[in-house]
C-alpha positions in Angstrom: 0.0 0.0 0.0 2.9 2.5 -0.1 1.9 5.8 -1.6 3.2 9.3 -1.5 2.8 12.9 -2.3 6.2 14.1 -3.4 6.0 17.8 -2.8 4.0 19.9 -0.3 5.1 23.4 -1.0 4.1 24.8 2.4 5.9 24.8 5.7 2.5 24.5 7.5 0.0 21.8 6.5 -2.5 19.3 7.8 -3.0 15.6 6.7 -5.8 13.3 7.7 -5.7 9.7 6.6 -8.2 6.9 7.3 -7.2 3.3 7.0 -9.3 0.2 7.0 -7.6 -2.6 8.8 -8.4 -6.1 7.3 -9.5 -7.6 10.7 -8.5 -7.1 14.3 -4.7 -7.6 13.9 -2.7 -9.7 16.2 1.0 -9.9 16.9 1.3 -12.3 14.0 -0.5 -10.0 11.5 0.0 -6.4 10.4 2.3 -4.7 12.8 1.9 -1.0 11.8 0.1 1.5 9.6 0.8 5.2 9.3 2.0 8.4 7.7 5.4 9.9 7.2 5.6 13.7 6.9 8.4 16.2 6.3 10.2 13.5 4.3 13.3 13.7 2.2 16.2 11.4 1.2 17.5 11.7 4.8 14.4 10.7 6.7 10.9 11.7 7.9 8.7 12.1 10.9 6.6 8.9 11.2 3.2 8.8 12.8 2.4 5.1 13.3 -0.5 3.1 14.7 0.3 -0.3 16.1 -2.9 -2.4 16.0 -1.8 -5.4 18.1 -0.7 -2.9 20.9 -3.5 -0.3 20.6 -0.8 2.4 20.5 0.1 5.3 18.3 3.7 6.6 18.1 5.6 9.5 16.6 9.3 9.6 15.9 12.0 9.9 13.3 13.3 13.4 12.7 12.3 14.2 16.3 14.4 11.3 17.7 13.3 8.2 19.6 9.6 7.3 19.0 7.2 8.2 21.7 4.0 6.1 22.1 0.6 6.5 23.8 -2.3 4.1 24.2 -5.4 4.5 22.0 -8.9 2.9 22.0 -10.4 2.6 18.5 -14.1 2.3 17.7 -15.5 -1.1 16.8 -15.4 -0.2 13.0 -11.8 -1.3 12.8 -10.9 1.9 10.9 -8.1 4.1 12.1 -7.8 7.8 11.4 -4.5 9.7 11.8 -4.6 13.5 11.8 -1.3 15.3 11.6 -0.6 19.1 11.8 2.8 20.4 10.8 3.8 24.0 11.4 7.5 24.4 10.6 9.2 22.4 13.3 6.1 21.4 15.2 4.3 18.1 14.5 1.1 17.3 16.3 -0.4 13.9 15.8 -3.9 12.7 16.8 -5.5 9.3 16.8 -8.7 8.2 18.6 -8.5 11.0 21.1 -4.8 10.6 21.9 -2.3 13.3 21.0 1.5 13.6 20.7 3.4 16.8 19.9 7.0 16.7 18.7 9.6 19.0 17.2 11.1 18.0 13.9 14.4 19.2 12.5 15.1 18.2 8.9 18.6 19.1 7.8 17.3 21.1 4.8 13.7 22.1 5.6 13.0 23.3 2.0 13.6 19.7 0.8 11.5 18.0 3.5 8.3 18.1 1.5 7.2 14.5 1.1 4.2 12.7 2.6 4.0 8.9 2.5 1.5 6.3 3.7 2.6 2.8 4.8 1.6 -0.5 6.2 4.1 -3.0 7.7 3.6 -6.7 8.1 0.4 -6.9 6.1 -2.1 -5.0 4.0 -4.4 -2.1 4.9 -6.6 0.0 2.7 -6.3 3.7 2.5 -9.9 4.8 2.5 -9.3 8.6 2.3 -6.5 11.0 2.6 -6.9 14.8 2.7 -4.1 17.4 2.7 -4.6 21.1 3.4 -1.8 23.5 3.0 
């Protein structure tokens, strides 16, 4: 399911992505689904939902990943909402929030957004980007 938007020309933007998970994942199934923002050839800030753990984490450009617990609705869909304003990255998932600071080496090149799934398949139902 990898997909990307190669160039977001703004230093402040919002991304909202909703993923359908195939079934209630276990430790043997899909391990993660998420978004990468402020990406370039040297890295990105990753906002990741871990279905088997019911946790969302943020890390990458900001350093070591920080995680918090989340409780998803019965539907099995997960929505990640990310606000980026220059070096600030705020991520929201099912009522949980994490704020980090991101420091790409060359901010003018850190313009990529990616979606990803690790260890299995997920369906991207909708993704909206506002800049």
